[in-house]
N, C-alpha and C positions, 0 to 999 in steps of 0.2 A: 504493500500500500504506500501511496505517496506520503512522505514525511518532510514537511517544510522545516527549513533551518532559519532561525532568526533569534534575536534577543530583545528584551524589553529595555529600550534606552530610557534615560531620564526624560528626554523630549517626548517620547511616546506616552509615558505614564502621565506626564503633565497634561498632554493634549486629551487623553482619555478621561481624565478628571474633569477637564473643561467641557468636554462633550456631554458627560453625564449631567453636569449642572445645567447646561443649556436645554437638554432634553427634558429635565424636570420642569423647567419654566414653561416649555411648550405644552407639555401634558397637563399642566395645572392652569393654563391660561383660560379666562372666561370668555371664549369665543362663542358666537352664536352660529347656528348651522349654516346660514347662507355664506358667512365669511369663511367657514371651514371648506365649503365646496369651492369657493373662489380660489383659495390657497391650493387646494388639491389640483384644480384645473391648471393653475399657473405653473405648478411644479411639473406637470406632465408636458406642457408646452415648452417650458425652458429646457427640460431634459431632452425632448425630441430635437429641439434646435441645436443644443450644444453637442449631443452625442453624434449626430449626423454631420455637424459642421467640422468636428475633429477629423472626419474622414473625407472632407472635401466637398460636402454639400454646400451649395451657394445661396440657399434661402436665408433671408433675414429673419430675425425674431418676429417682426411684425407679419411677415408672410406666413410663417409657421402658425402664428396665432389665428390668422385669417383661415388657413386650411383647417385648423382644429374646430373652428366655428362653422365650417361647411361653406365658406365663401370661396369663390373662384379667384385664382391668381394667375398671372402670366409668368410661367417658369418652365424649365425643362421637365418632361414627364418623369424621368428617373429621380430627379431631386424631390419632386412632389410625392412620388410613391415611397421613397425612403423615409420621408418624414411621417407620412400617414401610417406606414407600417410600424414605425417606432411608437407613435401615439397609440395605435391599436394594442400593441403588446403591453404598454404600460397600463392601459385601461383594463386589461384582462389579466394583470399580473397575478392576482390571487387564484387564478385557475391554471397557472402554468407549472404547478408542482403536483406531486401525488402523495396524499396523506402526510403532508409536511416534509416530504423528502424530494430531492431533485434527482431524477433518473437520467440516463442517457437519452431515452426517448423524449423526455422533457426538453433537454438541451437541443436536440435535433429539431424539435418542434419550434423552439424559440428562434433558432437561426432561420428556419423555413419561413416563419411569419415575418421576420425582419427583412428577408431578401426576396420574397415573392414579387414577381414582375419587375425586378431591378437587376437581376443577375443574367449574365450572357447565356449560360446553359441552364435551363430549368432543372436538369438532373442534379445540379449542385445544391439545390435547395433541400436542406434537411439530410444531407449525406456527407459523411466524412471524406477527406481527401483519399483515403485508402480505398473507398468504395467507388470513387470516380476516376481513380488512377491519375490524378492531377496533383502536381507539386507547386508550391508557391514560395516566394521569398518576399521579405519586407524590405523596401528600399525607396529611394527618391526617384519618382517617375521622370523628373526633368533631367537629372544628371546620370541616372542609371546606377548610382551607387547603392550597393546592397548593405543594409545595416543589420539584418538578422536573417539567419537561415533556420527555420523551424525543423523539428524532428522529421525523419523520413516517413513516407506514407505507411510503410509496413509497421511502424511503431505506434501509430495512432490508436488502434483498437485497445491495446494493453494500457497505454497511457491514459486514455479516457476512462477505462474500467477502474484503474487505480484512483483517478481523480474523483470519480463519482463515489467510490467506496469511502474515500476520505471525507467528502462533503457530508455524508450521512453517518459518519462515525461519532461515537461518544467523545472521542478526542477533540474533533473539530467543534462539536457543540459545547464543549467545556470551555472554549475560548471566548473572549469578549467578541460580540457580534461584529464589531468594526474590524478587528484583527482577522477574524475568519473571512469576512468579505474581501479584505485586502489580499489575503493569501490566495483565495479562489480566483480573484481577478487576475493576478499576475500569472499563476500557473496555467490558466486557460489561454492567456495571450502567448505564453511560452510554447504550449503544445500547438496552438494554431490549427485546430483540427479541420477547419473548413476552408474552402477555396476563397470565400468572401464572407464578410459580416462578422469576423472574429472579434474585433474591437467592440462593436455594438453588443454582440452576444455576451462578452465578458462583463460589460457594464450592466446589462440587464440581470445577469446572474448575481452580481454583487448587490444590486438593488433588491432582488428577490430574497437573497439571504438575510438582508437587514429586515425585510418585511416578515419573513418566516420566524426570525428570532425576536420579533416584537419590538424592534428598534424604532421603526417608522409607523407606529400605530395610527397616526392621524394622516399619513400619506402626504405630508407637506415637503418632504425632503427631495432635494435635487443636487446630486453630487457632480453631475456632468458639467455644470457651469465651471467648476474649479479646473477640470481638465482643459476645457476650451479656452480659459483665460490665458494660458501659457502652454500651448501645445508642445513647444520645444522642451519645456521642463518636464512635461508628462512623459514624452518619449525618452528623455534623458534619465528619468527616474526608473523607467522600465529597463533601460540598457545598463543601469548601475549594478544590476545583479550579475555577478560573475557567472559565465556559462557553465563552469565546472563546479565551483564551490556552492553556488546558488544560495548565498546568504541573503535573505530577504529584508534585512533590517533597514537598509537605506530606502528601499521601496516602501516599506510599511510606514516609515517616518513621514514620507511624502503623502501616502494615502490617508493616514490618520490626520495629518494636518489639513488635508482637503476636506475631510468630514467635519473637523472642528470649525473651519472657516465657513463651510456651507451651512452647518446647523446654527452657527452664530447669526448668520444672515436671516435664517428663518425665525430664530428667537426674537431678533430685533423687530422684524415685521409683525410677528404675532403680538408682542407686547404693545406695539404702536396701534394695531387694529383693536386690540382689547381695550386700550385706553380710550381711543377715539369713538369706537362704535358700540361699546358695551357700558363701560363705567360711567360715561357722561349721559347716557340715556335715562330719562326720567322713569321709563317703564321697566328698566332693567333688561335682563335677557329675554329674548323672544323664543318661545318654545313652538316649534313647527311640527305639524302632524306628518305622517309618512307621505300622504298625497302632496302636501305643501312642499316637502323636501324634494319630491320628484319633479314638481313644477319648477322649483328654483334650479335644480340640476339641469333641466332642459333649457331654461333661459340662459344659464351660464355657459352652456355648450353651444347653443345656436344664436345667442344674442337677443332673441325675442320669442314670444309665443302668443298665439291668439286663442280665442275660446274654442275654435274648432279643433285645434291641437289638443287642448285639455280634454274635450269631449272624446276624441279618438283614443287618447292615452288611457282613460279610465272607463271607456265604453259607457258613457253617461250622456244625457241630453245636453244640448247647448245651454239651456237655462240653468241646469245643475252645474255646468262647467263655469258659467258666469258667476254663480254663487260661490263656487270653490275658489276661483281666482280673486273674487271680490274680498275674501277674507285676508288675502295677502296685501291687497291695496289698503285695507283698513289698518293692517299692522305696520304699514309704511315700509314694506319689504320690496314691493314692486309698484310701478306706476303705469298708468294707461297713456298710450299715445295714439294719435289718429282719430278718425271720426267714424261713428256708426259701425257698420259691418267691416270696415277697413281698419278698425282699431286693433291694437296689439299691446302687449305688455313687456316691459323691460325692467331690469333691476334698478332700484333707486340709487 
């Protein structure tokens, strides 16, 4: 079985303490449901933009946000498909493991979902390099310089078997979730089991581990931004691991620092929203029903909603739909725009 080598440096211990403190603030913040939904949606959009941008996608954050809301944009088909694939994967993250474990089938499915309609040969979707008999190297496309040669195709099946065995072992689960996610991220990139989509798949696996370990219970977390801020440093940290010795300490220091910076950003935003939107409200927190939550989620995703949409969602009459969304208007959660039958509702 795979056995990672690393040591807990003073820097890592300090950062893990900082992460734990920030997480407690986030979990204890008095957010109301609609702002939680907004933060979750924002995390997905930012993750999709950053993770695909690292690998050369040209869409701006605003364009990714438009795509996520179902709006049309002018861009290359592949760029749009890559972003939409990433968004879909993050939206269904909770369904991408099996009974709390991550299997090889799960990993193949994640890569397939990320690369569908974007990869040159469809047979490479959800298939290891050894299964398609194709080898890849990592390098600079402009200069032709090769920076990394992953293991041979013939090694992939055993390496992935060992990798998954470690992921689901008591040893791995006994680690701090951030350390486990960092190790899993690096080792997957080192193995590079697929022809394409390895970086995105590695980042999804790291995110999935944090979710399964209860780290990101509110789903506000976006680590990809940190990688995208300085791609040179990201790849430098990956290459800092000696190919023979494979001491992951330097990489883990970088990874843990990224989690700390990312969760601090979430903490600051959560505290600000809690202060502005909850603590100063005369009515205090707003408790939304399940139907109201679904309406708010729809508006956050699509930008607006009309009574016909509400009627179709709950299979109720238009009159009943108007009554349902009218409650949200009275609560000052949404507002009505437009006239008569052309009217629709948006977030306040």
